[in-house]
Each structure stands twice: as C-alpha cells, then as structure tokens.
C-alpha positions in Angstrom: -4.2 -18.1 -25.6 -0.8 -18.5 -24.2 -0.4 -20.8 -21.5 1.0 -18.6 -18.9 -1.2 -16.0 -19.5 -4.4 -18.4 -19.0 -2.6 -19.8 -16.0 -2.5 -16.3 -14.4 -6.2 -15.5 -15.1 -7.2 -19.1 -14.2 -5.1 -18.0 -10.8 -7.0 -14.6 -10.0 -10.7 -16.5 -11.2 -10.6 -19.4 -9.4 -8.3 -18.2 -6.3 -10.4 -15.1 -5.7 -13.6 -17.4 -6.1 -12.2 -19.6 -3.3 -10.9 -16.7 -1.0 -13.4 -14.0 -1.4 -16.5 -16.1 0.6 -13.9 -17.3 3.4 -13.2 -13.5 3.7 -16.8 -13.0 4.8 -16.4 -15.0 7.9 -16.2 -12.5 11.0 -14.0 -12.4 13.7 -14.4 -14.3 16.9 -12.6 -13.2 19.7 -10.1 -16.0 21.1 -10.5 -17.7 24.4 -8.7 -16.1 27.1 -5.5 -17.6 27.2 -1.5 -16.9 27.0 -0.5 -14.2 24.6 2.0 -16.9 23.2 -0.9 -19.3 22.2 -3.5 -16.2 21.2 -1.0 -15.0 19.1 -0.1 -17.9 17.2 -4.2 -18.8 17.0 -4.6 -15.0 15.9 -2.0 -15.3 13.2 -3.8 -18.6 11.7 -7.3 -17.2 11.8 -5.6 -14.2 9.5 -4.0 -16.5 7.0 -6.7 -19.1 6.7 -9.1 -17.5 4.1 -5.5 -16.9 2.1 -4.1 -20.6 2.4 -7.0 -21.9 0.1 -6.0 -19.7 -2.6 -2.4 -21.2 -2.5 -3.9 -24.4 -2.7 -5.7 -23.7 -5.8 -2.8 -21.9 -7.8 -0.5 -24.9 -6.8 -3.5 -27.2 -8.2 -3.6 -24.8 -11.9 0.4 -24.9 -12.0 0.3 -28.5 -11.8 -2.3 -28.8 -14.7 0.1 -25.8 -16.7 2.9 -28.7 -16.9 1.0 -30.7 -18.8 -0.6 -28.2 -21.1 0.7 -27.5 -24.3 1.7 -24.0 -25.2 -0.3 -22.4 -26.5 -3.5 -23.9 -24.9 -5.7 -25.6 -27.8 -8.5 -25.9 -25.8 -11.9 -24.1 -27.4 -12.9 -21.4 -24.9 -14.6 -17.6 -24.4 -11.9 -15.5 -23.9 -13.8 -12.6 -23.5 -15.7 -14.4 -20.7 -12.7 -15.4 -19.0 -11.4 -12.6 -18.9 -14.2 -10.3 -17.7 -14.5 -12.7 -14.9 -10.9 -12.5 -13.8 -10.9 -8.7 -14.0 -12.4 -7.6 -10.4 -10.0 -10.2 -8.4 -7.3 -8.7 -10.8 -8.2 -5.2 -9.3 -8.1 -6.5 -5.6 -4.5 -8.2 -6.5 -3.3 -5.2 -8.1 -4.5 -2.9 -5.2 -2.7 -5.4 -2.8 0.3 -5.6 -4.9 0.5 -1.7 -4.9 -0.2 -1.0 -1.1 2.6 -3.8 -0.4 5.5 -2.3 -2.8 4.6 1.3 -1.5 5.9 0.1 1.7 9.4 -1.0 0.2 9.7 2.3 -1.5 7.8 4.6 0.9 9.5 6.9 3.8 9.0 4.8 7.2 7.0 6.5 10.0 9.2 8.2 12.4 8.9 6.5 15.8 10.6 7.4 19.0 11.3 3.5 19.2 10.6 0.5 16.8 11.7 -2.3 15.1 12.2 -1.9 11.3 13.5 -3.7 8.6 11.9 -6.6 6.7 14.7 -8.9 6.5 17.6 -7.7 9.0 15.2 -6.0 11.7 17.0 -3.4 13.7 15.8 -1.2 16.5 15.5 2.5 16.1 15.3 4.6 19.4 15.3 8.4 19.4 18.1 9.6 21.6 15.8 12.4 23.3 13.6 9.8 24.3 16.3 7.7 25.8 17.7 10.5 27.4 14.2 11.1 29.0 13.9 7.5 30.5 15.3 5.8 32.9 18.1 3.1 32.5 15.6 0.5 33.3 12.9 2.0 31.5 15.4 1.7 28.5 16.4 -1.6 28.8 12.9 -2.6 29.4 11.6 -0.8 26.1 14.7 -2.5 24.4 13.8 -6.0 25.4 10.4 -5.5 24.0 11.8 -4.4 20.5 14.3 -7.3 20.6 11.1 -9.7 21.0 10.0 -8.1 17.8 13.3 -8.5 16.2 13.7 -12.1 17.2 10.6 -13.1 15.5 10.9 -10.8 12.7 7.5 -9.1 13.2 7.8 -6.4 10.7 8.0 -9.1 7.8 5.3 -10.4 9.2 3.6 -7.5 9.7 3.7 -6.8 6.0 2.6 -10.1 5.1 -0.4 -9.9 7.3 -1.3 -6.5 5.5 -0.8 -8.0 2.5 -3.2 -11.0 3.0 -5.6 -8.6 4.7 -5.3 -6.5 1.6 -5.8 -9.4 -0.7 -9.0 -10.1 1.4 -10.5 -6.3 0.5 -13.4 -4.8 0.8 -14.6 -7.1 3.6 -14.2 -5.7 7.1 -13.6 -8.6 9.2 -10.5 -9.2 7.3 -9.2 -5.8 8.9 -10.7 -6.8 12.2 -8.8 -10.2 12.1 -5.6 -8.0 11.0 -6.2 -5.3 14.3 -6.8 -8.3 16.7 -3.7 -10.1 15.8 -1.7 -6.9 16.1 -2.9 -6.0 19.6 -2.4 -9.7 21.0 1.3 -9.7 19.4 2.0 -6.5 21.4 1.1 -8.3 24.2 2.6 -11.6 23.4 6.1 -9.2 23.0 5.5 -7.7 26.4 5.4 -11.1 28.3 8.4 -12.1 26.4 10.4 -9.2 27.2 9.2 -9.8 31.1 10.2 -13.4 30.7 13.6 -12.2 29.7 14.2 -9.7 32.6 12.2 -6.6 31.8 10.0 -5.1 34.7 6.6 -4.6 33.9 6.6 -1.3 35.7 9.7 -0.2 33.9 8.1 -1.3 30.4 4.8 0.3 31.3 6.5 4.0 31.8 7.9 3.4 28.7 5.0 2.8 27.0 3.8 5.9 28.5 6.5 7.7 27.9 6.6 6.9 24.2 2.9 7.4 23.7 3.5 11.2 24.7 5.9 12.0 22.5 3.8 10.0 19.4 0.6 12.0 19.8 0.8 12.6 15.9 1.7 9.2 15.1 -1.3 7.0 13.2 -3.1 4.7 14.9 -2.2 1.4 14.8 -3.9 -0.7 11.7 -3.9 2.2 9.4 -1.6 3.3 6.6 1.2 4.4 9.2 3.6 2.3 10.8 2.0 -1.1 10.1 2.7 -0.7 6.2 6.0 0.6 7.2 6.9 -2.6 8.3 7.4 -1.1 11.8 6.6 -3.1 14.9 5.9 -0.2 17.3 5.6 -0.1 21.0 2.3 1.7 20.6 -1.5 1.1 20.0 -4.9 3.1 20.2 -6.0 4.1 23.4 -7.8 1.0 24.2 -5.2 -1.4 23.5 -2.8 1.3 25.4 -4.9 1.1 28.2 -5.1 -2.7 28.3 -1.7 -3.1 27.9 -0.9 -0.7 30.8 -3.2 -2.5 33.1 -1.2 -6.0 32.0 2.2 -4.9 32.9 1.2 -3.6 36.3 0.0 -6.8 36.9 1.9 -9.9 37.7 3.3 -12.1 34.9 1.1 -14.5 33.9 1.8 -17.9 34.0 2.7 -19.7 30.2 1.5 -23.2 29.6 5.4 -23.8 28.2 4.5 -26.8 26.6 5.1 -27.1 22.6 1.3 -28.5 22.6 0.2 -25.4 24.4 2.4 -23.3 22.1 1.2 -24.8 18.7 3.2 -25.9 15.8 6.6 -24.2 15.4 7.0 -22.0 12.2 9.3 -25.1 10.4 6.6 -27.5 11.6 3.8 -25.2 10.0 6.1 -24.3 6.9 6.8 -28.0 6.2 3.1 -28.9 6.3 2.1 -26.3 4.0 5.0 -27.4 1.5 3.4 -30.9 1.9 -0.2 -29.5 1.1 1.2 -27.7 -1.9 3.5 -30.5 -3.1 0.2 -32.7 -2.8 -2.1 -30.2 -4.5 0.6 -29.8 -7.8 0.2 -33.7 -7.9 -3.3 -33.4 -8.6 -3.3 -31.0 -10.6 -0.7 -32.5 -13.0 -2.9 -35.9 -12.8 -6.2 -34.8 -12.8 -6.5 -31.2 -14.0 -7.2 -31.7 -17.3 -10.4 -33.8 -16.2 -11.7 -30.3 -15.0 -10.9 -27.6 -16.3 -11.2 -28.7 -20.2 -15.1 -29.2 -19.6 -14.8 -25.8 -18.0 -13.3 -24.4 -20.9 -16.1 -26.2 -22.9 -18.6 -25.0 -20.6 -17.3 -21.3 -21.4 -17.5 -21.7 -25.0 -21.2 -23.3 -25.2 -22.5 -20.6 -22.3 
C-alpha cells in the first residue's frame, strides 16, 4: 500500500480511537470568575479532546518520514480500511460542514462581525437609524472586540472541532457554553473601552427584536456562518442583560489570571508536535510494525 494512503488511514484510525473516548467527557460548569478567564478555560475544554489527535498525527508523520514507499510491511488491508471507515465518515462530515460555511450565503443579522481572515462589522442601516448614538457606539465596541480577537475564525474552528467529536452531546454542550461565555467576555471588553452597559443592553434588546427569525446561537445559522453575533437564546439573553445592567466586574488583570497568551499557547503546541514528530521518527517502526503483524495474524 502507498505510504500516503496508509498514513491517512492510520491517522483516521488512531486519531479517532484517541479522540472519541475523550469526547465522552461531560461538560463541567466553570467556577464563577471573570469572563475573560472563563472564556480561556472554556476554549481549552473545547479543544482538549481534539489535541491528542494532532499529537498522534504528528507521531505518525514522523514514522512515515522513515518508511519506504510503498510500505513493505505485511498487514490486512481490508481490516485496516474497515476499522478506519467510521472515523473517516465523521471527518468527512466535519469537513463538508466546514466547507459549506465558506461557500454558503451568510445569515443576515442586524449587526454582526463577519469574515474569517479579515473580520468586518456589518451594521444594518435601518437598525442604526432606530438606535441612539450612544447605543450605536456601544454595539460597535462589542463588535470591534469580536474583530480584534478574530472571533469569526475562532467560532468556525470551534465548530469544526465540535463536529469532529460527533455524535456525543457533551461536545455540543462545551461549544454552546463557550459561545455564551464569549459574549460575556466581549461585553466586558466593550465596557472597558468606554461603552456603557446600559447602552449596550439597549442595543442588544433592539437587535433581538429585529432578529426573531434568526436561528438560535449554536445551531446551523450564524455560528456556522462564521459570524460573531450580538445575540443568544432567550436564557443567555436575559443573563446578558442582567450583567450589562450591573456594575462592570473587576477583572483580575494579571497575566497569570488571564492564562497563556495565544502566542505562548501556539508555541507550546508547536513544541509538543515537534516532540511527537521526533518520537515517531525514532520509535515509530518499533510500535507500528508489530501492529501490522498483529492485523496480518488476526
């Protein structure tokens, strides 16, 4: 069998075997802390079941660097292909849903942040004329916070990670919980940049009244469209209004409290993947060739 084809099958098989049990982990509510910290922790919980799959993939790529093409090991092709099919179907479903986002028409909202690589704020002029200047300023500050953090791209990636954990409902719960905390965090950031909580609450209510036909957050609407919207479902909407009308919570503000920066987290992930790649180069044959022999004798 060709090395690239075998590598793909092994990544699907071993990656799926690692990720699917972790996807069964139930969602645990985060402790009551600042939304900035809670959003980071919820983001990490969402990705924890998926990260081992990348490590396994890097390890297998290290093995493939030393393997001749075609692979000369004796193994049961049919058994390997059959075992990989369920995980291949899940990956194909996730890829198609992610691709549909890129080619499908975005859901129209009165105000939202759209664009994966270059976020832009879309503001319905009819809504803008219906709001006071202070309300418009508050809504724009909220959407600017989404744009600064490239939240449409993050939502798209989070939806992809959630789809890779299909069909377990706890993955969806982690995703929807993160979306709700994300809105709280961006509300607080907008208020820290000068927006009034009362004005932002008024903008949220006005937007909700004009968006009654918009799909609920977390479904195949604006989330899959890559839009970081100003809305949520009725329960989260009520919670947001109550928070916006209350005084702005004090953020811990320290780097330790905020958690790792994006650059530090990416650097640690790169080091981890490089280590897995090196281990695959050094010890891949010692593990995989006995596995191939086992499939041949099974």
